[in-house]
VMD Tcl script that draws the C-alpha trace (Angstrom):
set ca {
  {0.00 0.00 0.00}
  {2.89 2.36 0.73}
  {4.18 1.76 -2.82}
  {0.80 2.80 -4.20}
  {0.80 6.05 -2.24}
  {4.37 6.84 -3.24}
  {3.57 6.14 -6.89}
  {0.44 8.32 -6.71}
  {2.45 11.20 -5.22}
  {4.98 10.92 -8.06}
  {2.22 10.82 -10.69}
  {0.60 13.90 -9.14}
  {3.92 15.68 -9.28}
  {4.59 14.73 -12.92}
  {2.37 12.26 -14.76}
  {4.68 12.35 -17.78}
  {7.58 10.61 -16.05}
  {8.65 7.40 -17.70}
  {8.05 4.02 -16.12}
  {11.82 3.67 -15.77}
  {12.06 6.97 -13.83}
  {9.14 6.00 -11.60}
  {10.74 2.60 -10.94}
  {14.07 4.21 -10.01}
  {12.36 6.64 -7.60}
  {10.22 3.98 -5.89}
  {12.74 1.15 -5.83}
  {10.30 -1.06 -7.77}
  {10.89 -2.76 -11.10}
  {9.41 -1.27 -14.26}
  {6.96 -4.17 -14.53}
  {5.87 -3.64 -10.90}
  {5.28 0.07 -11.64}
  {3.28 -0.76 -14.78}
  {1.26 -3.32 -12.83}
  {0.56 -0.86 -9.99}
  {-0.51 1.86 -12.44}
  {-2.85 -0.58 -14.19}
  {-4.26 -1.63 -10.80}
  {-4.74 1.99 -9.67}
  {-6.52 2.82 -12.92}
  {-8.79 -0.24 -12.77}
  {-9.67 0.47 -9.12}
  {-10.67 4.00 -10.12}
  {-8.00 5.59 -7.91}
  {-6.39 7.18 -10.99}
  {-9.17 8.65 -13.10}
  {-7.12 10.51 -15.71}
  {-4.06 12.57 -16.47}
  {-4.21 16.31 -17.11}
  {-1.90 19.19 -17.81}
  {-1.82 22.26 -15.55}
  {-2.41 25.20 -17.91}
  {-1.50 28.83 -17.26}
  {-4.29 30.41 -19.32}
  {-2.65 33.82 -18.89}
  {0.00 32.69 -21.41}
  {-2.55 31.72 -24.07}
  {-4.09 34.24 -26.47}
  {-7.54 32.63 -26.34}
  {-10.25 34.01 -24.12}
  {-10.67 31.78 -21.10}
  {-12.61 32.54 -17.93}
  {-12.77 30.51 -14.75}
  {-15.33 30.95 -12.00}
  {-16.08 29.36 -8.67}
  {-19.78 29.10 -7.97}
  {-21.35 28.53 -4.57}
  {-24.61 26.58 -4.75}
  {-27.24 26.15 -2.11}
  {-29.82 23.46 -2.63}
  {-32.96 22.32 -0.87}
  {-33.46 18.57 -0.67}
  {-36.77 16.74 -0.54}
  {-37.61 13.12 0.27}
  {-37.04 11.94 -3.29}
  {-33.94 13.95 -4.16}
  {-30.49 13.65 -2.55}
  {-27.17 15.39 -3.07}
  {-25.95 12.61 -5.38}
  {-28.82 13.07 -7.83}
  {-28.31 16.84 -7.98}
  {-24.56 16.35 -8.39}
  {-25.08 13.89 -11.28}
  {-27.25 16.43 -13.12}
  {-24.77 19.28 -12.64}
  {-21.67 17.20 -13.43}
  {-23.00 16.32 -16.90}
  {-22.42 19.89 -18.17}
  {-19.09 20.21 -20.04}
  {-18.48 23.71 -18.60}
  {-18.41 22.20 -15.08}
  {-14.80 21.20 -14.47}
  {-15.16 20.25 -10.81}
  {-18.02 19.77 -8.40}
  {-17.75 19.15 -4.68}
  {-20.21 18.73 -1.83}
  {-18.78 20.77 1.02}
  {-19.52 21.78 4.57}
  {-20.13 25.37 5.58}
  {-22.32 28.20 4.34}
  {-23.26 26.55 1.05}
  {-23.70 23.01 -0.26}
  {-21.75 22.67 -3.51}
  {-18.58 24.29 -4.83}
  {-18.61 24.28 -8.63}
  {-15.67 25.27 -10.85}
  {-16.80 26.45 -14.27}
  {-14.81 27.42 -17.34}
  {-16.01 29.41 -20.33}
  {-14.96 31.80 -23.07}
  {-16.05 35.01 -21.33}
  {-17.69 36.34 -18.17}
  {-20.90 36.66 -20.17}
  {-20.63 33.03 -21.29}
  {-20.17 31.81 -17.69}
  {-22.92 34.10 -16.34}
  {-25.36 32.86 -18.98}
  {-24.48 29.26 -18.22}
  {-25.12 29.73 -14.49}
  {-28.37 31.63 -15.00}
  {-29.75 29.44 -17.79}
  {-28.54 25.96 -16.84}
  {-27.69 25.81 -13.12}
  {-30.05 28.28 -11.43}
  {-33.23 26.81 -13.00}
  {-32.56 23.37 -11.47}
  {-35.55 23.05 -9.10}
  {-33.50 22.17 -6.00}
  {-31.04 25.06 -6.45}
  {-32.06 27.89 -4.13}
  {-29.06 30.23 -4.51}
  {-25.96 30.73 -6.65}
  {-23.04 33.04 -5.97}
  {-20.46 33.36 -8.75}
  {-16.86 34.39 -8.09}
  {-14.76 35.04 -11.20}
  {-11.09 34.06 -10.97}
  {-9.05 37.19 -11.62}
  {-5.56 35.69 -11.31}
  {-4.13 32.25 -10.58}
  {-0.92 31.97 -8.57}
  {-0.90 28.23 -7.91}
  {-2.87 25.38 -9.48}
  {-2.78 21.71 -8.45}
  {0.49 22.25 -6.57}
  {2.20 24.11 -9.42}
  {3.20 27.72 -8.71}
  {2.87 30.10 -11.62}
  {5.65 32.56 -12.30}
  {5.44 36.11 -10.97}
  {3.73 38.50 -13.31}
  {5.14 42.00 -13.57}
  {2.12 43.50 -15.31}
  {0.93 45.45 -12.26}
  {1.15 49.08 -13.37}
  {0.40 50.54 -9.94}
  {3.08 52.60 -8.28}
  {4.74 51.18 -5.20}
  {3.90 53.05 -2.02}
  {6.22 53.01 0.97}
  {5.27 54.32 4.40}
}
mol new
graphics top color blue
foreach p $ca { graphics top sphere $p radius 0.5 }
foreach p [lrange $ca 0 end-1] q [lrange $ca 1 end] { graphics top cylinder $p $q radius 0.2 }
display resetview
């Protein structure tokens, strides 16, 4: 089990590492690493591999938003059913049931603020169990999935010293 955790940590750090590199770092053979990866994928522990993208460095329009959702459950409808409906939308990149002041945290991506706003108002808000949405647009990303983004020197404000 410790080998699995160690391998998962390495994959989270860099999923593009070769089997040989992963074997060297874990002390396992390449065939053991391949077998463990296959096992982790078949168990559903590893669900996919993704790049961490700094959208600031791409010319395309890309907007990210975090949406707080409150829902009201009834006898027939549970959190899982609501989550399944919301998760089906391609603009929804992550969806979590959380504790605190609201029920779901939803990460949404779109081409513009207008695009994201329309999606929330036309697709999410009309869901009968949804009682409130609060949308927070991401203005800048400094760290994503453990990867720090480089400093950006595009702040034109003057420095003020006391």
